[in-house]
C-alpha positions in Angstrom: -132.7 70.5 222.4 -130.5 67.8 224.0 -131.2 67.6 227.8 -129.9 65.6 230.7 -132.0 62.7 231.8 -132.3 63.9 235.4 -134.8 66.6 234.3 -137.0 64.0 232.6 -139.6 61.8 234.3 -142.7 61.1 232.2 -144.1 62.1 228.8 -147.2 61.7 226.7 -145.1 59.8 224.2 -141.6 58.4 223.8 -140.1 58.1 220.3 -137.4 55.5 220.1 -135.1 56.5 217.2 -133.8 60.0 216.3 -133.8 59.6 212.5 -136.0 61.1 209.9 -139.3 59.3 210.8 -138.8 59.7 214.6 -138.0 63.4 214.5 -140.9 64.1 212.2 -143.2 62.2 214.5 -142.0 64.1 217.5 -142.4 67.5 215.8 -146.0 66.7 214.7 -146.9 65.5 218.3 -145.1 68.4 219.9 -146.9 71.0 217.8 -150.1 69.5 219.2 -149.0 70.2 222.8 -147.9 66.7 223.6 -144.9 66.2 225.9 -142.5 64.1 223.7 -139.1 62.6 224.3 -136.9 61.3 221.5 -134.3 58.7 222.7 -131.4 58.0 220.3 -128.7 55.5 221.0 -126.1 57.3 218.9 -124.2 60.4 220.0 -126.3 62.6 217.8 -129.5 62.6 215.8 -129.9 62.1 212.0 -126.8 60.1 211.3 -128.3 58.4 208.2 -129.7 61.7 207.0 -126.1 63.1 207.0 -124.7 60.4 204.7 -127.6 60.3 202.3 -127.4 61.7 198.8 -123.6 61.9 198.9 -123.9 64.2 201.9 -126.5 66.5 200.3 -129.7 64.5 201.3 -132.1 63.6 198.6 -134.9 64.7 201.0 -138.0 64.0 198.8 -139.2 63.4 195.2 -141.7 65.7 193.4 -143.3 62.7 191.8 -144.0 60.6 194.9 -147.0 58.3 194.8 -148.0 54.9 196.3 -146.7 53.3 193.1 -143.2 54.1 194.2 -143.4 51.7 197.2 -143.1 48.0 197.6 -145.2 46.3 200.3 -147.2 43.2 200.9 -150.1 45.6 201.3 -149.8 48.2 198.5 -152.7 50.2 199.8 -151.3 50.8 203.3 -149.1 53.8 202.4 -151.8 55.7 200.5 -153.4 57.5 203.5 -150.2 58.8 205.0 -148.7 59.8 201.7 -151.8 61.8 200.8 -151.9 63.6 204.1 -148.2 64.7 204.0 -146.9 65.4 200.5 -143.6 66.5 199.1 -145.0 70.0 199.0 -145.5 69.9 202.7 -141.9 69.0 203.4 -140.6 71.5 200.8 -142.6 74.2 202.6 -140.6 73.4 205.8 -137.3 73.5 203.9 -138.2 76.8 202.4 -139.3 78.2 205.7 -135.8 77.6 207.0 -134.2 79.2 204.0 -132.5 76.0 202.9 -131.4 76.2 199.2 -132.1 73.1 197.1 -132.3 71.9 193.5 -133.9 69.2 191.4 -131.2 66.8 190.2 -133.1 64.5 187.9 -136.5 62.6 187.8 -138.0 64.8 190.5 -135.2 64.2 193.1 -134.6 67.1 195.4 -131.2 67.7 197.1 -129.8 70.3 199.4 -127.5 72.7 197.5 -125.0 72.7 200.4 -125.2 69.9 202.9 -127.5 67.4 204.6 -126.5 69.1 207.8 -129.1 71.8 206.8 -131.9 69.2 207.1 -130.7 67.9 210.5 -130.4 71.5 211.8 -133.9 72.2 210.5 -135.4 69.2 212.2 -133.6 70.0 215.5 -134.9 73.5 215.3 -138.5 72.3 214.7 -138.1 69.9 217.7 -137.0 72.8 219.9 -139.9 75.0 218.8 -142.3 72.1 219.5 -140.9 71.5 223.0 -139.5 68.1 222.1 -136.9 66.6 224.4 -134.0 64.8 222.7 -131.8 62.5 224.6 -128.8 61.1 222.8 -126.4 58.4 223.8 -129.4 56.7 225.2 -129.5 52.9 224.7 -132.8 51.2 225.2 -132.4 48.1 227.4 -136.1 47.0 227.7 -139.6 48.1 226.8 -142.3 46.8 229.0 -145.9 47.7 229.7 -147.2 47.1 233.2 -149.8 49.8 232.8 -148.3 52.5 230.8 -145.1 51.9 228.7 -141.8 51.9 230.5 -138.7 52.4 228.4 -135.7 51.4 230.4 -132.4 52.8 229.2 -128.8 53.2 230.2 -129.9 56.7 231.3 -132.9 55.7 233.4 -136.6 55.1 232.8 -138.9 56.9 230.4 -142.7 56.5 231.1 -145.5 57.3 228.7 -148.9 55.9 227.5 -147.5 55.8 224.0 -144.3 54.5 222.4 -143.3 55.0 218.8 -140.7 52.6 217.3 -138.7 54.5 214.7 -135.5 52.5 214.8 -135.1 51.8 211.1 -134.1 48.6 209.4 -131.0 46.4 209.1 -129.3 48.4 206.3 -125.8 49.9 206.9 -125.0 48.1 210.2 -121.8 50.2 210.5 -124.2 53.2 211.2 -125.6 51.2 214.2 -128.6 49.5 212.5 -130.0 46.6 214.5 -133.1 44.4 214.6 -134.4 46.2 217.7 -137.7 47.3 216.1 -138.5 43.8 214.9 -137.8 42.4 218.4 -140.1 44.9 220.0 -142.8 44.0 217.5 -142.5 40.3 218.2 -142.4 40.9 221.9 -145.8 42.5 221.7 -147.3 40.0 219.3 -147.1 42.1 216.1 -146.1 40.1 213.1 -142.9 40.8 211.1 -142.5 39.9 207.5 -139.2 38.4 206.3 -136.6 41.1 205.8 -134.0 41.4 203.0 -131.6 44.0 201.7 -133.1 46.4 199.1 -131.7 49.0 196.8 -128.4 47.1 196.8 -125.8 46.2 194.1 -126.0 42.8 192.4 -123.1 40.3 192.4 -122.4 39.3 188.8 -119.3 37.5 187.5 -117.1 38.9 184.8 -117.6 42.6 185.4 -114.3 43.6 187.0 -112.4 44.2 183.7 -114.8 47.1 182.8 -115.2 48.4 186.4 -116.1 52.1 186.3 -117.9 51.9 183.0 -121.6 53.1 183.0 -124.4 53.3 180.6 -128.1 54.3 180.5 -130.1 51.1 180.4 -133.5 49.6 181.2 -133.3 46.9 183.8 -136.3 44.5 184.3 -137.1 41.8 186.9 -140.1 40.7 188.9 -142.5 42.5 186.6 -140.8 45.9 187.1 -138.6 47.9 184.8 -136.3 50.9 185.6 -134.7 53.1 183.0 -131.7 54.8 184.6 -127.9 54.5 184.8 -126.1 51.2 185.3 -122.5 51.0 186.6 -120.1 48.1 186.3 -118.1 47.4 189.5 -115.3 44.9 190.5 -118.0 42.7 192.1 -120.9 43.1 189.6 -123.5 45.7 188.7 -124.6 48.9 190.5 -126.0 52.3 189.6 -129.6 53.6 190.0 -131.2 51.1 187.5 -129.6 48.1 189.3 -130.3 49.4 192.8 -133.9 49.9 191.9 -134.4 46.5 190.3 -132.6 44.7 193.2 -135.8 45.3 195.3 -137.7 43.1 192.9 -135.1 40.5 191.9 -135.5 37.0 193.3 -132.5 34.7 193.8 -132.1 32.2 190.9 -133.8 34.4 188.4 -132.2 36.6 185.8 -132.3 40.4 185.2 -133.1 41.5 181.7 -131.1 44.5 180.6 -131.9 46.6 177.6 -128.5 48.2 176.7 -130.0 50.5 174.2 -133.4 51.6 175.5 -133.5 54.8 173.5 -132.3 53.4 170.2 -134.0 51.2 167.6 -130.7 49.5 166.8 -132.3 47.0 164.3 -133.7 49.9 162.2 -130.3 51.5 162.2 -128.5 48.3 161.3 -130.9 47.6 158.4 -130.7 51.2 157.2 -126.9 50.8 156.9 -127.0 47.5 155.0 -125.1 49.0 152.1 -122.0 49.7 154.2 -119.0 47.7 155.1 -119.1 49.0 158.6 -118.7 46.5 161.4 -121.8 45.8 163.5 -119.7 46.5 166.6 -118.7 49.9 165.2 -122.4 50.8 164.8 -123.3 49.7 168.3 -120.2 51.5 169.7 -121.7 54.8 168.6 -124.3 54.3 171.4 -122.4 52.5 174.1 -119.0 53.0 175.8 -116.2 51.3 173.8 -115.0 49.1 176.6 -118.5 47.8 177.2 -119.1 47.2 173.5 -115.9 45.3 173.1 -116.6 43.1 176.0 -120.2 42.5 175.1 -119.3 41.4 171.5 -116.5 39.3 172.8 -118.8 37.3 175.0 -122.0 37.3 173.1 -121.7 37.5 169.3 -119.0 37.9 166.6 -118.9 41.3 164.9 -119.1 41.3 161.1 -119.6 43.9 158.3 -123.3 44.8 158.4 -123.5 44.3 154.6 -122.7 40.6 155.0 -125.2 40.0 157.9 -128.6 38.4 157.1 -131.8 39.9 158.4 -132.1 37.1 160.9 -128.6 37.7 162.2 -129.3 41.4 162.6 -132.6 40.6 164.4 -130.8 38.3 166.8 -128.1 40.9 167.5 -130.7 43.6 168.1 -132.7 41.3 170.3 -129.7 40.4 172.4 -128.7 44.0 172.9 -132.3 44.9 173.9 -132.6 41.8 176.1 -129.3 41.0 177.7 -129.9 38.3 180.3 -127.8 38.5 183.4 -127.9 35.9 186.2 -126.7 37.4 189.4 -125.2 35.1 192.0 -126.5 37.3 194.8 -126.6 40.8 196.3 -124.1 42.9 198.2 -126.2 42.7 201.3 -127.1 45.0 204.2 -123.7 46.6 204.2 -124.4 48.2 200.8 -128.2 48.3 200.9 -129.9 51.7 201.0 -132.9 50.3 202.8 -134.5 47.1 204.2 -137.4 45.5 202.5 -140.0 43.6 204.6 -140.4 44.4 208.2 -143.3 45.0 210.6 -146.5 43.7 209.0 -148.8 46.5 208.1 -151.8 44.3 208.4 -151.3 44.5 212.1 -151.3 48.4 212.1 -153.8 51.2 211.5 -153.0 52.9 208.2 -154.2 56.2 209.8 -152.4 56.2 213.1 -149.7 53.5 212.7 -150.8 52.1 216.0 -150.7 48.3 216.5 -154.3 47.1 216.3 -153.8 44.8 219.3 -151.6 47.0 221.5 -152.9 50.4 222.3 -150.3 53.1 222.3 -147.6 51.1 220.4 -146.8 52.7 217.0 -144.3 51.8 214.2 -143.1 54.2 211.6 -140.5 54.6 208.8 -138.2 51.9 207.5 -139.0 49.4 210.2 -142.3 48.8 208.4 -143.0 46.6 205.4 -143.0 49.6 203.1 -140.0 50.2 200.9 -139.6 53.1 198.5 -137.8 53.3 195.2 -134.5 55.1 195.0 -134.7 58.9 194.7 -136.0 60.5 197.8 -139.1 58.2 198.2 -137.9 56.6 201.4 -137.4 60.0 203.0 -140.8 61.0 202.0 -142.2 57.8 203.6 -140.3 58.8 206.8 -141.8 62.3 206.8 -145.3 61.0 205.9 -145.4 58.0 208.3 -143.9 60.1 211.1 -146.3 62.9 210.6 -149.3 60.5 210.6 -148.3 58.9 213.9 -147.4 62.2 215.5 -150.8 63.7 214.6 -152.5 60.8 216.3 -150.6 60.9 219.6 
């Protein structure tokens, strides 16, 4: 429920941020009888939930595991993810009668609208007695004895504060560095942040903008086999967004254009034909992509006239196309923020700062970044639940 501030004085916990992690935390704490306030600077809760998944919210992934997350401490996420699984969130979705479907690779989406998820979370907050105050901008957080959260709508007091303010991605939705500033204020370390799950800037892609293909993209010791999309500014699509989290400036991305095809075996098997090598390749790739790739990489010729070495080089180039990005699109197009509040300074069970009793950090503000496909939402639910159960 959204209530006026004049009815609010003090709470057991104040959650700053009315997104996925913050609302889940408030629900978990409220169910335990805690008096919880959620303060949200926007006019309503769950704004990023509403735009996710093309408006249908990819709310979790059936195959979620710690391997799907990037962090300086790969073990930190294990406890929370084990204690709140995709099945737990699905049970809540089904309790509210929300229809959903698996799109691909374990990704679950609402059949109708992401509004269903926000309505569900609001209903759960109401049932747990959580107070939601929107249009509430935090001016200062201090701790003379208990925490005091000063806002444009007055002061909120509580022995515990949970920072669930997200990262820097999609600034037009109101993203700021607030969570990192609070961490630094209280002596909690913050690891360098960078855009993640973002398109790559690559020269020479504009003329085939809109063309896509199933590829395997590799960088930083990781590989993702999904769709790649050419854009006016470079490369995008799930495979590229995934690998962008691991790409380092100045290094190349290796792209297998034919991950499901042994093109060398096919070329050799057709050695008796006069068919152009480009024609054989074009049976597996979009024509515009094939034409551009041959134009820029190798001259097509009848397969019967090509030597074994030439065919091997052609196949190797198709399976290992080296692309050198000049950069990334940035936070404006990034799905999430990599880096953030250093998990070494937090308890993996309660998400409380080791040196600051009562101060918790959850969700995207932490140095835990999920792969594309519902994993970051599952991290929001799991981390929020873990903190909420500890309040």
